[in-house]
Kinemage of the C-alpha trace (Angstrom):
@kinemage 1
@onewidth
@group {chain A} dominant
@subgroup {mainchain}
@vectorlist {calphas} color= white
{ca met a 1} P 10.498 22.078 13.427
{ca arg a 2} L 12.374 20.411 10.130
{ca asp a 3} L 11.221 23.921 8.225
{ca arg a 4} L 13.088 26.283 10.820
{ca leu a 5} L 15.927 23.831 11.364
{ca val a 6} L 16.871 24.300 7.052
{ca val a 7} L 16.406 28.543 7.368
{ca ala a 8} L 18.458 28.534 10.007
{ca phe a 9} L 20.777 26.600 8.824
{ca ile a 10} L 20.445 28.813 5.252
{ca ala a 11} L 20.859 31.591 7.176
{ca leu a 12} L 23.720 30.082 9.320
{ca ala a 13} L 25.021 29.730 5.959
{ca leu a 14} L 24.920 33.193 4.911
{ca leu a 15} L 26.528 34.349 8.683
{ca val a 16} L 29.595 32.302 8.130
{ca val a 17} L 29.864 33.464 4.353
{ca ala a 18} L 29.549 37.595 6.013
{ca gly a 19} L 32.144 36.304 8.181
{ca ala a 20} L 35.114 35.263 5.998
{ca gly a 21} L 34.428 37.746 3.615
{ca thr a 22} L 34.457 40.241 7.090
{ca val a 23} L 38.455 38.874 7.758
{ca arg a 24} L 38.906 38.776 3.955
{ca ala a 25} L 38.261 42.337 2.915
{ca ile a 26} L 40.658 43.499 6.825
{ca thr a 27} L 42.831 41.017 5.744
{ca leu a 28} L 42.965 42.209 1.838
{ca ser a 29} L 42.929 45.575 2.897
{ca gly a 30} L 46.019 45.426 5.548
{ca gln a 31} L 48.075 44.065 2.444
{ca leu a 32} L 47.239 46.531 -0.115
{ca glu a 33} L 48.163 49.378 2.912
{ca glu a 34} L 51.638 46.747 2.803
{ca val a 35} L 51.673 47.578 -1.070
{ca ala a 36} L 51.495 50.809 -1.131
{ca gln a 37} L 54.151 51.586 1.214
{ca asp a 38} L 56.122 49.375 -0.187
{ca phe a 39} L 55.874 51.474 -3.873
{ca val a 40} L 57.004 54.743 -2.100
{ca ala a 41} L 59.428 53.463 -0.825
{ca leu a 42} L 61.013 52.177 -3.859
{ca glu a 43} L 59.247 55.665 -5.875
{ca ala a 44} L 61.247 57.841 -3.206
{ca pro a 45} L 64.986 56.881 -4.345
{ca arg a 46} L 63.648 57.273 -7.623
{ca leu a 47} L 62.202 60.518 -7.598
{ca ala a 48} L 65.758 62.356 -5.556
{ca arg a 49} L 67.513 60.758 -8.592
{ca ala a 50} L 64.582 62.948 -10.564
{ca leu a 51} L 65.323 65.777 -9.055
{ca ala a 52} L 68.818 65.750 -8.760
{ca his a 53} L 69.527 64.961 -12.240
{ca ala a 54} L 66.600 68.550 -12.715
{ca arg a 55} L 69.147 70.762 -10.191
{ca glu a 56} L 72.105 69.078 -12.456
{ca thr a 57} L 70.113 69.976 -16.416
{ca gly a 58} L 68.791 73.218 -14.643
{ca ala a 59} L 65.059 71.951 -15.932
{ca val a 60} L 62.628 73.396 -14.864
{ca val a 61} L 59.911 70.659 -11.753
{ca asp a 62} L 56.098 71.265 -12.574
{ca glu a 63} L 53.635 69.093 -13.905
{ca glu a 64} L 55.115 68.265 -17.284
{ca tyr a 65} L 58.534 67.384 -15.466
{ca leu a 66} L 57.031 64.888 -12.727
{ca ala a 67} L 53.897 63.278 -15.168
{ca pro a 68} L 56.496 60.461 -16.076
{ca tyr a 69} L 56.905 59.849 -11.961
{ca ala a 70} L 52.797 59.863 -11.814
{ca gly a 71} L 50.134 57.089 -11.588
{ca pro a 72} L 46.821 56.758 -10.936
{ca arg a 73} L 46.192 56.714 -7.604
{ca val a 74} L 49.812 58.772 -6.698
{ca arg a 75} L 50.271 62.163 -5.565
{ca leu a 76} L 53.196 64.291 -6.061
{ca thr a 77} L 53.528 67.793 -4.102
{ca tyr a 78} L 56.852 69.249 -5.014
{ca ser a 79} L 57.052 72.246 -2.559
{ca arg a 80} L 60.252 75.139 -2.515
{ca pro a 81} L 60.623 78.575 -0.988
{ca gly a 82} L 59.134 81.972 -2.764
{ca ala a 83} L 57.160 79.685 -5.265
{ca ala a 84} L 53.970 77.418 -5.922
{ca pro a 85} L 53.828 73.662 -4.941
{ca val a 86} L 53.400 71.786 -8.089
{ca val a 87} L 50.540 69.040 -7.525
{ca leu a 88} L 50.247 66.706 -9.875
{ca ser a 89} L 46.997 63.809 -8.743
{ca gly a 90} L 46.693 61.115 -10.416
{ca ala a 91} L 42.881 60.156 -11.434
{ca glu a 92} L 42.040 57.387 -8.730
{ca phe a 93} L 43.646 59.188 -5.782
{ca asp a 94} L 42.059 59.451 -2.859
{ca ala a 95} L 42.781 61.624 -0.091
{ca gly a 96} L 39.813 60.939 2.267
{ca arg a 97} L 41.071 57.362 1.618
{ca gly a 98} L 42.870 55.746 5.257
{ca gly a 99} L 45.775 53.025 4.669
{ca thr a 100} L 47.386 55.581 1.757
{ca ala a 101} L 51.534 55.437 2.579
{ca ser a 102} L 53.676 58.789 1.709
{ca ala a 103} L 57.526 59.594 1.648
{ca thr a 104} L 59.233 62.473 1.812
{ca val a 105} L 62.361 63.312 -1.011
{ca leu a 106} L 64.364 66.387 0.304
{ca asp a 107} L 66.220 68.831 -2.680
{ca gly a 108} L 68.067 71.125 -0.547
{ca asp a 109} L 65.428 73.955 -0.100
{ca ala a 110} L 63.035 71.647 -1.692
{ca thr a 111} L 61.090 68.776 -0.939
{ca leu a 112} L 58.735 66.559 -2.613
{ca leu a 113} L 56.178 64.692 -0.821
{ca val a 114} L 55.268 61.436 -3.036
{ca glu a 115} L 51.657 59.820 -2.131
{ca arg a 116} L 49.793 56.559 -2.743
{ca thr a 117} L 46.252 55.276 -1.537
{ca pro a 118} L 45.473 51.519 -1.991
{ca pro a 119} L 42.693 50.351 -4.209
{ca pro a 120} L 39.518 50.033 -3.183
{ca ile a 121} L 37.710 47.158 -2.002
{ca ser a 122} L 34.506 46.573 -4.356
{ca thr a 123} L 33.332 43.817 -2.489
{ca gln a 124} L 33.687 41.813 0.885
{ca trp a 125} L 34.285 39.132 -1.221
{ca gly a 126} L 35.127 40.138 -4.028
{ca gly a 127} L 34.576 42.448 -7.358
{ca asp a 128} L 34.179 39.616 -10.080
{ca trp a 129} L 30.175 38.573 -8.865
{ca gln a 130} L 29.845 36.837 -11.952
{ca val a 131} L 32.047 33.542 -10.035
{ca thr a 132} L 30.908 35.315 -6.912
{ca ala a 133} L 27.437 34.841 -6.756
{ca pro a 134} L 27.224 31.394 -8.441
{ca leu a 135} L 29.564 30.120 -5.351
{ca leu a 136} L 27.220 31.662 -2.762
{ca leu a 137} L 24.094 30.302 -4.463
{ca val a 138} L 26.194 26.390 -4.581
{ca leu a 139} L 26.808 27.115 -0.147
{ca val a 140} L 23.387 28.286 0.221
{ca thr a 141} L 22.075 25.450 -1.073
{ca leu a 142} L 24.367 23.381 0.271
{ca ala a 143} L 23.317 24.691 3.404
{ca ala a 144} L 19.447 24.310 2.628
{ca leu a 145} L 20.386 20.586 2.093
{ca ile a 146} L 22.807 20.058 4.722
{ca gly a 147} L 19.828 21.892 7.149
{ca phe a 148} L 17.447 19.404 5.700
{ca leu a 149} L 19.446 16.535 6.435
{ca met a 150} L 20.476 17.303 9.593
{ca ala a 151} L 16.699 18.718 10.615
{ca arg a 152} L 15.705 14.878 9.513
{ca trp a 153} L 17.617 13.751 11.897
{ca leu a 154} L 16.876 15.828 14.941
{ca ser a 155} L 13.424 15.715 14.614
{ca ala a 156} L 13.260 12.404 13.464
{ca pro a 157} L 12.896 11.129 17.725
{ca phe a 158} L 10.433 14.543 18.269
{ca arg a 159} L 7.800 12.621 15.807
{ca arg a 160} L 7.765 9.318 17.047
{ca leu a 161} L 7.577 10.477 20.632
{ca ala a 162} L 4.071 12.708 19.490
{ca val a 163} L 3.328 9.448 17.419
{ca ala a 164} L 3.626 7.719 21.929
{ca ala a 165} L 2.902 10.877 23.464
{ca ala a 166} L -0.410 10.694 21.306
{ca ala a 167} L -0.685 7.105 22.426
{ca leu a 168} L -0.664 6.856 25.861
{ca gly a 169} L -3.390 9.427 25.744
{ca arg a 170} L -5.371 6.943 23.882
{ca gly a 171} L -4.795 4.153 27.104
{ca arg a 172} L -1.709 2.566 25.208
{ca leu a 173} L 0.614 1.304 27.514
{ca asp a 174} L 2.836 -0.343 24.886
{ca leu a 175} L 4.924 2.843 23.815
{ca asp a 176} L 7.560 3.152 20.613
{ca leu a 177} L 9.911 5.226 22.350
{ca pro a 178} L 13.038 6.224 21.262
{ca ala a 179} L 16.771 5.701 21.499
{ca thr a 180} L 18.708 8.537 21.255
{ca thr a 181} L 21.054 10.591 22.240
{ca ile a 182} L 19.313 14.041 22.114
{ca pro a 183} L 19.096 14.707 26.477
{ca glu a 184} L 15.897 16.401 25.746
{ca ala a 185} L 14.153 13.747 23.193
{ca arg a 186} L 15.773 10.827 25.990
{ca ala a 187} L 13.780 13.142 29.086
{ca ile a 188} L 10.426 13.412 26.908
{ca ala a 189} L 11.188 9.361 26.565
{ca asp a 190} L 11.433 8.107 30.183
{ca ala a 191} L 9.268 11.139 31.094
{ca leu a 192} L 6.215 9.101 28.592
{ca ala a 193} L 7.537 5.481 30.176
{ca gly a 194} L 6.767 7.019 34.125
{ca ser a 195} L 3.472 8.228 32.532
{ca ala a 196} L 2.914 4.346 30.501
{ca gln a 197} L 4.594 3.098 33.815
{ca glu a 198} L 2.109 5.103 36.379
{ca leu a 199} L -0.796 4.489 34.579
{ca arg a 200} L -0.178 0.740 34.478
{ca cys a 201} L 0.415 0.989 37.884
{ca arg a 202} L -2.681 2.435 38.803
{ca leu a 203} L -5.142 0.514 36.063
{ca glu a 204} L -3.874 -2.648 38.499
{ca arg a 205} L -3.963 -1.370 41.491
{ca glu a 206} L -8.075 0.083 40.428
{ca arg a 207} L -8.371 -4.109 39.234
{ca lys a 208} L -7.575 -5.496 42.538
{ca phe a 209} L -9.343 -3.041 44.273
{ca thr a 210} L -12.887 -3.273 42.347
{ca gln a 211} L -11.984 -6.985 43.148
{ca thr a 212} L -11.832 -6.824 46.889
{ca ala a 213} L -14.182 -4.850 47.680
{ca ser a 214} L -17.218 -6.120 45.465
{ca his a 215} L -16.216 -9.301 47.513
{ca gln a 216} L -15.508 -7.978 50.443
{ca leu a 217} L -19.114 -6.458 50.956
{ca arg a 218} L -21.164 -8.847 48.750
{ca thr a 219} L -19.755 -11.787 50.761
{ca pro a 220} L -21.772 -11.126 54.384
{ca leu a 221} L -23.762 -9.510 52.251
{ca thr a 222} L -25.045 -12.389 51.283
{ca gly a 223} L -24.107 -13.944 54.631
{ca leu a 224} L -26.777 -11.716 56.426
{ca arg a 225} L -29.757 -12.143 53.945
{ca leu a 226} L -28.957 -15.723 54.132
{ca arg a 227} L -29.807 -15.862 57.344
{ca leu a 228} L -32.557 -13.454 57.631
{ca glu a 229} L -34.601 -16.070 54.832
{ca asp a 230} L -34.008 -18.238 57.478
{ca thr a 231} L -34.971 -15.749 60.315
{ca leu a 232} L -38.367 -15.558 57.367
{ca ala a 233} L -38.315 -19.044 57.314
{ca asp a 234} L -38.202 -20.593 60.085
{ca pro a 235} L -41.825 -20.635 62.303
{ca ala a 236} L -40.475 -20.573 65.313
{ca ser a 237} L -40.407 -17.401 64.742
{ca ser a 238} L -42.910 -14.330 65.963
{ca pro a 239} L -44.420 -11.679 64.400
{ca asp a 240} L -41.665 -8.895 65.465
{ca ala a 241} L -38.300 -10.631 64.638
{ca arg a 242} L -40.500 -11.641 61.287
{ca glu a 243} L -41.103 -7.954 60.735
{ca val a 244} L -37.857 -6.960 61.622
{ca ala a 245} L -36.243 -9.522 58.976
{ca leu a 246} L -38.029 -8.659 55.923
{ca glu a 247} L -37.357 -5.122 56.663
{ca ala a 248} L -33.623 -6.326 57.159
{ca leu a 249} L -34.030 -8.348 53.948
{ca arg a 250} L -35.400 -4.845 52.022
{ca ser a 251} L -32.150 -3.166 53.698
{ca val a 252} L -29.380 -5.344 52.668
{ca gly a 253} L -31.514 -5.543 49.116
{ca arg a 254} L -30.977 -1.520 49.284
{ca leu a 255} L -27.210 -1.789 49.870
{ca ser a 256} L -26.695 -4.696 47.424
{ca glu a 257} L -27.974 -2.484 44.923
{ca val a 258} L -25.448 0.155 45.584
{ca val a 259} L -22.567 -1.595 46.051
{ca ala a 260} L -22.997 -3.314 42.418
{ca glu a 261} L -24.073 0.898 41.374
{ca leu a 262} L -20.287 1.640 42.966
{ca val a 263} L -18.526 -1.190 41.545
{ca asp a 264} L -20.102 -0.676 38.125
{ca leu a 265} L -19.428 3.027 38.430
{ca ala a 266} L -15.725 2.228 39.063
{ca ala a 267} L -15.576 0.113 35.424
{ca arg a 268} L -17.041 2.974 33.510
{ca asp a 269} L -14.572 5.343 34.594
{ca pro a 270} L -12.293 6.023 31.331
{ca leu a 271} L -8.901 5.130 32.242
{ca val a 272} L -7.925 9.250 29.859
{ca ser a 273} L -10.652 11.806 30.372
{ca gly a 274} L -11.320 12.762 26.932
{ca ala a 275} L -9.835 10.157 25.119
{ca val a 276} L -13.214 7.838 24.490
{ca val a 277} L -13.710 7.060 20.993
{ca pro a 278} L -16.945 5.527 19.685
{ca leu a 279} L -16.531 2.001 19.613
{ca thr a 280} L -17.219 2.313 14.790
{ca arg a 281} L -15.077 4.664 14.668
{ca leu a 282} L -11.783 2.278 16.079
{ca ala a 283} L -13.668 -0.535 14.649
{ca gln a 284} L -12.470 1.814 10.994
{ca asp a 285} L -8.857 2.916 12.083
{ca val a 286} L -8.074 -0.892 12.620
{ca gly a 287} L -9.801 -2.009 9.898
{ca ala a 288} L -8.095 0.508 7.413
{ca arg a 289} L -5.089 0.141 9.451
{ca trp a 290} L -4.775 -3.730 8.878
{ca ser a 291} L -7.010 -4.466 5.275
{ca thr a 292} L -4.255 -2.961 4.053
{ca thr a 293} L -0.698 -4.816 5.942
{ca leu a 294} L -2.589 -8.085 5.447
{ca ala a 295} L -3.686 -7.092 1.765
{ca gly a 296} L -0.179 -6.946 1.497
{ca asp a 297} L 0.473 -10.824 2.590
{ca gly a 298} L -2.524 -11.750 -0.047
{ca arg a 299} L -5.053 -12.190 2.592
{ca gly a 300} L -8.265 -11.197 2.720
{ca phe a 301} L -9.757 -9.249 5.950
{ca gly a 302} L -13.065 -8.134 6.620
{ca trp a 303} L -15.434 -6.435 9.801
{ca ser a 304} L -18.376 -5.716 11.059
{ca val a 305} L -19.962 -3.878 13.896
{ca gln a 306} L -23.006 -4.957 15.623
{ca gly a 307} L -24.900 -4.022 19.102
{ca glu a 308} L -24.340 -0.477 19.818
{ca gly a 309} L -21.754 0.775 17.448
{ca gly a 310} L -22.257 3.936 18.569
{ca ala a 311} L -20.771 2.716 22.214
{ca thr a 312} L -18.421 4.879 22.971
{ca val a 313} L -14.916 2.950 24.615
{ca thr a 314} L -10.720 4.002 25.867
{ca pro a 315} L -9.749 3.261 22.478
{ca gly a 316} L -6.226 1.937 23.828
{ca pro a 317} L -6.269 -1.116 25.324
{ca leu a 318} L -8.107 -2.715 22.744
{ca glu a 319} L -5.796 -1.562 20.341
{ca gln a 320} L -3.101 -2.505 21.593
{ca ala a 321} L -4.313 -5.677 22.593
{ca leu a 322} L -5.884 -5.992 18.518
{ca asp a 323} L -2.394 -4.782 17.061
{ca leu a 324} L -0.687 -7.645 18.718
{ca leu a 325} L -3.116 -10.352 18.167
{ca leu a 326} L -3.206 -9.927 14.569
{ca ala a 327} L 0.551 -9.419 14.111
{ca his a 328} L 0.031 -12.707 15.834
{ca val a 329} L -1.976 -14.212 13.446
{ca arg a 330} L -0.242 -12.777 10.652
{ca ala a 331} L 2.532 -14.406 11.213
{ca ala a 332} L 0.965 -17.668 13.319
{ca cys a 333} L -2.035 -17.964 11.228
{ca gln a 334} L -2.684 -18.903 7.325
{ca gly a 335} L -5.796 -18.012 5.167
{ca pro a 336} L -8.377 -14.823 6.199
{ca val a 337} L -9.206 -12.976 9.286
{ca arg a 338} L -12.091 -11.411 10.115
{ca met a 339} L -13.244 -9.297 12.729
{ca val a 340} L -16.952 -8.722 14.466
{ca trp a 341} L -17.498 -6.313 17.271
{ca arg a 342} L -20.227 -6.306 19.804
{ca gly a 343} L -21.001 -3.114 21.774
{ca glu a 344} L -23.015 -3.816 25.053
{ca glu a 345} L -23.995 -1.873 28.032
{ca thr a 346} L -20.820 -2.152 29.815
{ca ser a 347} L -18.656 -4.239 27.901
{ca val a 348} L -17.003 -4.668 24.372
{ca glu a 349} L -16.125 -7.490 22.367
{ca val a 350} L -14.571 -8.602 19.593
{ca ala a 351} L -14.778 -11.634 17.861
{ca leu a 352} L -12.024 -12.922 15.563
{ca his a 353} L -12.137 -15.545 12.960
{ca cys a 354} L -9.452 -17.360 11.257
{ca thr a 355} L -7.732 -20.358 9.594
{ca arg a 356} L -6.493 -21.933 12.046
{ca glu a 357} L -2.740 -23.546 12.009
{ca ala a 358} L -1.481 -26.006 15.107
{ca gly a 359} L -3.254 -24.100 17.919
{ca cys a 360} L -1.689 -20.455 16.982
{ca leu a 361} L -5.250 -18.947 18.551
{ca thr a 362} L -4.090 -20.451 21.408
{ca glu a 363} L -0.738 -19.258 21.745
{ca ala a 364} L -2.330 -15.591 21.043
{ca val a 365} L -4.477 -16.453 23.912
{ca glu a 366} L -1.668 -17.311 26.086
{ca thr a 367} L 1.251 -15.323 25.571
{ca val a 368} L 0.192 -12.271 23.526
{ca val a 369} L -3.427 -10.328 25.009
{ca ala a 370} L -4.096 -11.986 28.114
{ca pro a 371} L -1.491 -9.802 29.794
{ca val a 372} L -2.655 -6.859 28.312
{ca leu a 373} L -6.498 -7.635 29.185
{ca glu a 374} L -5.868 -8.312 32.634
{ca ala a 375} L -4.293 -5.086 32.654
{ca val a 376} L -7.669 -2.703 32.418
{ca gly a 377} L -10.054 -5.801 33.859
{ca gly a 378} L -10.623 -7.766 30.321
{ca arg a 379} L -10.436 -11.026 29.328
{ca ala a 380} L -9.495 -13.264 26.191
{ca glu a 381} L -10.946 -17.281 25.016
{ca leu a 382} L -11.055 -19.628 22.278
{ca leu a 383} L -13.909 -20.449 20.660
{ca pro a 384} L -12.955 -24.905 19.002
{ca glu a 385} L -16.018 -24.889 17.850
{ca gln a 386} L -15.885 -21.375 15.663
{ca ala a 387} L -12.512 -20.899 15.117
{ca ala a 388} L -12.258 -18.053 16.484
{ca leu a 389} L -11.067 -16.212 19.100
{ca arg a 390} L -12.848 -13.275 21.335
{ca leu a 391} L -11.405 -10.288 23.295
{ca arg a 392} L -13.973 -8.772 25.682
{ca val a 393} L -12.991 -5.630 27.719
{ca pro a 394} L -15.064 -2.773 30.063
{ca arg a 395} L -15.405 0.027 27.707
{ca arg a 396} L -14.588 2.850 30.196
């Protein structure tokens, strides 16, 4: 986008210069025509006096006589009855050039036509290219510089929007949207914010649905299982009743397994289709980003992956929670930081170890990461004996 804007500014500058040159040429052409008209208007009386003097002295009006009155862009045509016309034309006179000024001088039966063509305009921008070319180069350079600065200013919100869109595609909900006055960028930012809000509401609905469905289905099944077990344990129950209760108990067990599979399937469904990444890759990305940041503060940072390192996970929610947590730890805690990633069958666990200062990790659990994790069905817990904080989120 920036390259195209720079080229557009250069093209616009050249177009403006060409337009200005055209206007200059038209204006200058009109001025030169006026100069030619003024010349013949002033020259006509002088020629009239010259013809009158020739008549009085009996001089012959020929090319030699008219030569002092001719110029490089002037043509004199002397005509009289019964004689061939005398024509004296300057070397730079152009009969086909527009804007030629003319005047007729009468001397009895004789006439003298004086014509003058305006000087040609060598270029639209001026004939001195030693001056024009550097000026044109300066204008193009200035246009490129202005275009580059304008392109940076115009493209900056769109670059941030691209980063925000990529973050939303990974499942992150804390989008860094630009505050801009560009209507198109603002419309895109509003659309991304709306999408993030819809995703947040969807996660909340799914979490509540999963919890409610699990409770509403498992509670009556548990009660039914207890009643059936009581029937089997009752000595007064007939063999037929025992057989029916046993078969019903098997059906309840199978139904409980189906409910568990449905709940587990809902928990495994990716938040954003196609956004899942291997756990090791996510750990590398977070580790590389924060090791540089903490190293700049003179603090060590280490990380390791245990368990199912190849397990896939939707990176957005966990990445968002860890960024918030590490930013809090950087500001409120001291000492080196170590993270241990562990992939499990249905969830991912991240343990963060650091030197605690005045309950900084406790505050992090309550105010920083808990709201983010709860939205996706995760949780955070403090491990006082290990001076650590453990995060657990579904792999979905």
